[in-house]
C-alpha positions as CSV (number, residue, x, y, z in Angstrom):
1,M,0.0,0.0,0.0
2,R,2.8,2.4,0.9
3,R,4.5,1.7,-2.4
4,R,1.3,2.2,-4.4
5,A,0.5,5.5,-2.6
6,L,4.0,6.8,-3.2
7,A,3.8,6.0,-6.9
8,L,0.4,7.8,-7.1
9,F,1.9,10.9,-5.3
10,L,4.9,11.0,-7.7
11,A,2.6,10.7,-10.8
12,I,0.4,13.7,-9.6
13,W,3.5,15.8,-8.8
14,M,4.9,15.2,-12.3
15,I,1.7,16.1,-14.0
16,C,1.5,19.4,-12.1
17,A,5.1,20.2,-12.9
18,L,4.7,19.5,-16.6
19,A,1.6,21.7,-16.7
20,G,3.5,24.7,-15.4
21,C,6.6,24.2,-17.6
22,G,7.7,27.2,-19.8
23,K,5.4,29.8,-18.3
24,E,6.7,33.1,-17.0
25,P,5.0,34.6,-14.0
26,S,2.0,36.6,-15.2
27,A,2.6,40.3,-15.4
28,Q,0.4,42.8,-13.8
29,P,-2.1,44.3,-16.4
30,S,-1.2,47.9,-17.5
31,P,-3.6,50.5,-16.4
32,P,-5.9,51.8,-19.2
33,A,-4.7,54.9,-21.1
34,A,-6.1,58.1,-19.7
35,L,-8.9,59.5,-21.8
36,P,-9.0,63.2,-22.5
37,S,-11.2,65.1,-20.2
38,M,-14.5,66.2,-21.7
39,D,-13.9,69.5,-20.0
40,E,-10.7,70.3,-21.8
41,P,-11.3,72.3,-25.0
42,E,-9.7,71.2,-28.3
43,P,-6.7,73.5,-29.1
44,E,-7.7,76.3,-31.5
45,P,-6.1,75.9,-35.0
46,E,-3.8,78.7,-36.0
47,P,-5.7,81.2,-38.1
48,Y,-4.9,81.3,-41.8
49,V,-2.8,84.3,-42.8
50,P,-2.2,84.9,-46.5
51,A,1.4,85.1,-47.4
52,G,1.1,88.2,-49.6
53,T,0.7,91.9,-48.6
54,N,-1.9,94.4,-49.9
55,P,0.3,97.3,-51.2
56,L,-2.5,99.8,-50.5
57,T,-3.2,98.8,-46.9
58,G,-0.1,96.8,-45.7
59,E,-2.5,94.0,-44.6
60,P,-2.1,90.3,-45.6
61,M,-3.6,89.3,-48.9
62,E,-3.3,86.4,-51.3
63,P,0.0,86.7,-53.2
64,K,-1.9,86.4,-56.6
65,Y,-3.4,89.9,-56.0
66,E,-0.3,91.7,-54.9
67,N,0.8,92.8,-58.4
68,N,-2.7,93.7,-59.6
69,R,-3.4,97.1,-61.0
70,P,-6.0,98.4,-58.6
71,V,-9.5,99.4,-59.8
72,A,-10.6,103.0,-59.1
73,V,-14.3,103.6,-59.2
74,M,-15.9,107.1,-59.5
75,L,-18.7,107.4,-56.9
76,N,-21.5,109.9,-56.7
77,N,-21.7,111.6,-53.3
78,L,-24.8,113.8,-53.6
79,K,-27.1,113.6,-50.6
80,A,-29.9,112.5,-52.8
81,A,-27.8,109.6,-54.1
82,Q,-27.2,108.0,-50.7
83,P,-26.5,105.3,-49.7
84,Q,-23.5,104.6,-51.8
85,L,-22.6,100.9,-52.4
86,G,-19.3,99.2,-51.8
87,V,-17.5,102.1,-50.1
88,S,-16.8,100.2,-46.8
89,R,-14.7,97.7,-48.8
90,A,-12.4,100.3,-50.4
91,D,-8.7,100.2,-49.6
92,I,-8.5,103.9,-50.2
93,I,-11.3,106.5,-50.5
94,Y,-10.3,109.9,-52.0
95,E,-12.9,112.7,-51.5
96,V,-12.4,115.9,-53.5
97,P,-14.7,118.9,-54.2
98,A,-16.5,119.1,-57.5
99,E,-18.5,121.9,-59.0
100,G,-21.1,123.7,-56.9
101,G,-19.7,122.8,-53.5
102,I,-20.5,119.0,-53.9
103,T,-17.9,116.3,-53.6
104,R,-17.2,113.1,-55.4
105,M,-15.3,110.1,-54.3
106,L,-12.9,107.7,-55.9
107,G,-13.0,104.2,-54.2
108,V,-9.8,102.2,-54.9
109,Y,-9.7,98.4,-54.6
110,Q,-6.6,96.2,-54.9
111,S,-8.7,93.1,-55.3
112,L,-12.3,92.8,-56.5
113,E,-12.9,89.5,-54.7
114,G,-16.0,89.9,-52.5
115,V,-16.4,93.6,-53.2
116,G,-20.1,93.3,-54.3
117,N,-22.1,96.1,-55.9
118,L,-20.6,99.5,-56.5
119,G,-22.2,102.8,-57.1
120,S,-23.8,104.9,-58.0
121,V,-21.2,105.5,-60.7
122,R,-20.7,109.1,-62.0
123,S,-18.6,111.1,-64.4
124,A,-14.9,111.7,-64.6
125,R,-12.9,114.8,-63.9
126,S,-9.3,115.3,-64.9
127,Y,-8.0,115.4,-61.3
128,Y,-9.6,112.0,-60.6
129,L,-7.7,110.7,-63.6
130,E,-4.5,111.9,-62.0
131,L,-5.4,110.0,-58.7
132,A,-5.9,106.8,-60.7
133,L,-2.8,107.3,-62.8
134,G,-0.7,107.8,-59.6
135,L,-1.6,104.2,-58.5
136,D,-1.4,102.7,-62.1
137,A,-5.1,102.0,-61.6
138,L,-7.9,101.0,-64.0
139,Y,-10.5,103.8,-64.0
140,V,-14.2,103.1,-63.9
141,H,-16.6,106.0,-64.6
142,A,-19.8,107.0,-66.3
143,G,-19.3,109.9,-68.7
144,G,-17.0,112.8,-68.0
145,S,-16.4,116.5,-68.4
146,P,-15.0,117.8,-71.7
147,G,-11.6,118.1,-70.1
148,A,-11.7,114.5,-68.8
149,Y,-12.7,113.2,-72.3
150,R,-9.8,115.2,-73.7
151,D,-7.3,113.9,-71.2
152,I,-8.3,110.2,-71.1
153,P,-6.7,109.4,-74.5
154,A,-3.9,112.1,-74.2
155,W,-2.8,110.7,-70.8
156,G,-3.2,107.0,-71.8
157,V,-5.8,106.2,-69.1
158,D,-7.1,102.7,-69.2
159,H,-10.8,103.1,-68.4
160,L,-14.3,101.5,-68.4
161,D,-17.0,104.0,-69.3
162,G,-20.7,103.4,-68.5
163,V,-21.8,106.1,-71.0
164,R,-19.6,106.0,-74.0
165,G,-17.8,103.0,-75.4
166,D,-18.6,99.3,-75.8
167,V,-18.4,98.1,-72.2
168,D,-21.5,99.7,-70.7
169,A,-23.8,96.8,-71.2
170,E,-21.2,94.3,-70.0
171,I,-20.5,95.8,-66.6
172,F,-23.1,98.4,-65.8
173,W,-26.8,98.4,-65.2
174,R,-29.6,100.7,-64.0
175,D,-31.1,99.8,-60.7
176,Q,-34.8,100.2,-61.2
177,E,-35.6,100.9,-57.5
178,R,-33.0,103.6,-57.3
179,R,-34.1,105.0,-60.6
180,K,-37.7,105.3,-59.3
181,T,-36.8,106.7,-55.9
182,K,-33.6,108.7,-56.5
183,G,-33.6,109.6,-60.2
184,Y,-32.0,108.3,-63.4
185,E,-28.7,110.0,-62.8
186,H,-28.2,108.2,-59.4
187,S,-29.1,104.7,-60.6
188,L,-26.1,103.4,-62.5
189,L,-24.3,100.5,-60.8
190,T,-21.6,98.0,-61.4
191,S,-20.0,95.3,-59.3
192,G,-16.7,93.8,-58.5
193,E,-17.8,90.5,-60.1
194,K,-18.8,92.2,-63.4
195,I,-15.6,94.3,-63.6
196,Q,-13.5,91.3,-62.9
197,A,-15.3,89.2,-65.6
198,Y,-14.5,92.0,-68.1
199,L,-10.9,92.2,-67.0
200,D,-10.5,88.4,-67.4
201,T,-11.1,88.8,-71.1
202,G,-7.6,90.3,-71.4
203,R,-8.6,93.5,-73.1
204,L,-6.7,95.6,-70.6
205,R,-3.4,95.1,-68.8
206,T,-4.3,94.0,-65.3
207,E,-0.9,93.7,-63.7
208,H,1.8,96.3,-62.9
209,Q,4.7,96.4,-65.3
210,E,8.0,95.1,-64.1
211,G,9.7,97.4,-61.7
212,Y,6.6,99.2,-60.4
213,V,6.8,100.1,-56.8
214,Y,4.2,101.7,-54.6
215,P,6.3,103.5,-52.0
216,Q,4.0,103.7,-49.0
217,A,5.2,102.1,-45.8
218,F,2.8,100.6,-43.1
219,V,3.3,99.6,-39.5
220,P,0.9,97.6,-37.2
221,D,0.2,100.7,-35.1
222,G,0.3,103.9,-37.1
223,T,-0.4,106.2,-34.1
224,P,2.1,109.0,-34.7
225,A,4.7,109.5,-32.0
226,G,4.4,112.8,-30.3
227,G,1.0,113.5,-31.8
228,S,-1.8,115.5,-30.2
229,S,-5.3,114.3,-29.4
230,A,-7.8,114.3,-32.3
231,E,-10.7,111.9,-31.4
232,H,-13.3,114.0,-33.3
233,V,-12.4,115.5,-36.7
234,E,-14.6,117.6,-39.0
235,V,-13.7,118.3,-42.6
236,Q,-15.9,121.1,-44.0
237,F,-15.5,120.9,-47.8
238,S,-18.2,123.5,-48.3
239,A,-21.5,124.8,-47.0
240,Y,-23.1,121.7,-48.6
241,K,-20.8,119.0,-47.4
242,T,-19.0,118.3,-44.0
243,G,-17.4,114.9,-43.2
244,T,-17.0,113.8,-39.6
245,F,-14.6,111.2,-38.2
246,D,-15.0,109.9,-34.7
247,Y,-12.2,107.7,-33.2
248,D,-13.4,104.3,-31.8
249,A,-10.8,103.0,-29.4
250,E,-12.2,99.5,-29.5
251,S,-11.7,99.0,-33.3
252,G,-8.8,101.5,-33.6
253,K,-10.6,103.2,-36.5
254,Y,-12.3,106.5,-37.3
255,L,-16.1,106.0,-37.8
256,V,-17.2,108.2,-40.7
257,G,-20.3,110.4,-40.9
258,Q,-21.7,112.8,-43.4
259,Y,-24.9,114.8,-43.9
260,G,-25.5,114.7,-40.2
261,K,-25.6,110.9,-39.8
262,E,-23.5,107.8,-40.0
263,Y,-21.9,107.1,-43.4
264,V,-23.3,103.6,-44.1
265,D,-22.6,101.4,-47.1
266,G,-25.9,100.5,-48.7
267,D,-24.5,97.1,-49.9
268,T,-23.1,95.8,-46.6
269,G,-25.1,97.9,-44.1
270,E,-21.8,98.7,-42.4
271,Q,-20.7,102.2,-41.3
272,V,-17.6,103.2,-43.1
273,A,-14.6,103.0,-40.8
274,V,-11.0,103.8,-41.6
275,T,-7.6,103.3,-40.0
276,N,-5.9,106.4,-41.5
277,L,-7.3,109.8,-42.3
278,L,-5.2,112.2,-44.3
279,V,-6.3,115.8,-45.1
280,L,-4.2,117.3,-47.9
281,E,-4.2,121.0,-48.7
282,T,-3.7,122.3,-52.2
283,G,-4.9,124.9,-54.7
284,I,-8.4,124.6,-56.1
285,S,-10.0,127.0,-58.5
286,V,-12.8,127.3,-61.0
287,I,-11.8,126.5,-64.6
288,S,-11.8,129.8,-66.5
289,G,-14.8,130.1,-68.8
290,D,-16.4,126.8,-67.6
291,T,-20.1,127.5,-67.5
292,E,-20.7,124.6,-65.1
293,G,-18.2,125.9,-62.5
294,R,-15.9,122.8,-62.8
295,L,-12.7,122.9,-61.0
296,N,-8.9,122.7,-61.4
297,V,-7.3,120.8,-58.5
298,R,-3.5,120.9,-58.3
299,L,-2.3,117.4,-57.4
300,T,1.4,117.6,-58.6
301,G,4.1,119.4,-56.8
302,E,3.9,119.6,-53.0
303,G,1.9,120.9,-50.1
304,T,1.0,120.5,-46.4
305,G,-1.5,118.4,-44.7
306,T,-2.5,116.5,-41.5
307,F,-2.4,112.9,-40.6
308,F,-4.8,111.3,-38.1
309,C,-4.4,107.8,-36.7
310,G,-5.1,106.2,-33.4
311,G,-7.0,109.2,-32.1
312,T,-4.0,111.6,-32.6
313,F,-2.6,113.8,-35.3
314,V,0.6,115.3,-36.7
315,P,1.3,117.8,-39.5
316,I,2.7,116.2,-42.7
317,H,4.0,117.2,-46.1
318,W,2.8,115.7,-49.3
319,S,4.4,115.6,-52.7
320,K,3.5,114.1,-56.2
321,A,6.2,114.3,-58.8
322,D,3.9,114.1,-61.8
323,R,0.5,112.9,-62.8
324,N,1.7,109.3,-63.1
325,S,3.4,109.2,-59.7
326,P,1.8,108.4,-56.3
327,F,1.5,110.7,-53.3
328,V,4.5,110.6,-51.0
329,Y,3.9,111.6,-47.4
330,T,6.6,112.8,-45.1
331,L,6.8,114.1,-41.5
332,E,8.0,117.6,-40.7
333,D,11.5,116.4,-40.1
334,G,11.6,114.8,-43.6
335,R,11.2,111.2,-42.6
336,L,8.7,109.1,-44.6
337,L,5.3,108.7,-42.9
338,A,4.3,105.2,-42.1
339,L,0.5,104.6,-42.1
340,G,-1.2,102.1,-39.9
341,Q,-2.0,98.8,-41.5
342,G,-5.5,99.3,-42.8
343,N,-7.6,101.4,-45.1
344,S,-7.2,105.1,-45.7
345,Y,-9.5,108.1,-46.3
346,V,-7.9,111.0,-48.1
347,C,-9.6,114.4,-48.1
348,I,-8.2,116.9,-50.6
349,I,-9.2,120.5,-49.9
350,S,-8.3,124.1,-50.5
351,P,-7.6,126.0,-47.2
352,K,-9.3,129.0,-48.9
353,T,-12.7,127.4,-49.2
354,S,-12.6,124.5,-46.7
355,K,-11.5,124.0,-43.1
356,V,-10.5,121.2,-40.7
357,T,-11.3,121.2,-37.0
358,F,-10.6,118.6,-34.4
359,E,-10.5,118.0,-30.7
């Protein structure tokens, strides 16, 4: 019995030993990977910033637009023609007196993408041609003075005319509601899309020629060093038209008003707001013998002015070498003026008939 029991014990021991052969001690299970907390927000992706620079504003833009010739559109500014369309999207707005104490505007756009409707479009004057030529811009208008029609071919102005020529039906139309409520002369519109479609046909040069340089410098904050306070500015062009510019610290822009109320873009519903305000003084006189009282405005040579940015102002000096050259702005010590990155509003006045006040 003992021998049989011992044999049984040894057999059981060997079976257990063989069952455990070759096995490592079991490892402790790894703890589960930590799951992200539902309370932790996903990191915000870096905002997309185009690699190019808008030469008229110093702001980022798609590189394909950098070398574009800008488009300059002649805009009606009579009180009866308000609201204008597309002005809030302009890179530069020039406002200059016209006959009878009224003003007209030239809205300048480096790119037409997303610009929308523009107007109402009015007739050309020779000094507006000079503003367009100084930027190598394509000029959009509807008719013109006898002097303007003389100078367009003589000065080689590339233009799109809504009254004479073969492009009126392609890019212009009469808005029937404006025609009914504001009058025929205030109803002619165009759009960035229609102008661009025309330019895409290749009938006009759409890029600057090699070597072209627009000399204006820009900085992120254009508030002039050593400037004095100017949070409310009034530019009285005439008894008919006064423009107001109120500095808004939150946006860093001047909010524009005219005719006693906010200056609102009828296409976007936005109040026009600008980073830079420049008031340039020059000689303005009635053309001798002109029965309509049209004006000569001296834009070549040099003169004085005032620069407003960031709620402050400094005196400046302006110069324009010839009709095909851009404005150059300098400080009183001769250094080039750097504008704030953003759009600009340029008022051109005669100190004899207009005045600027600010506080």
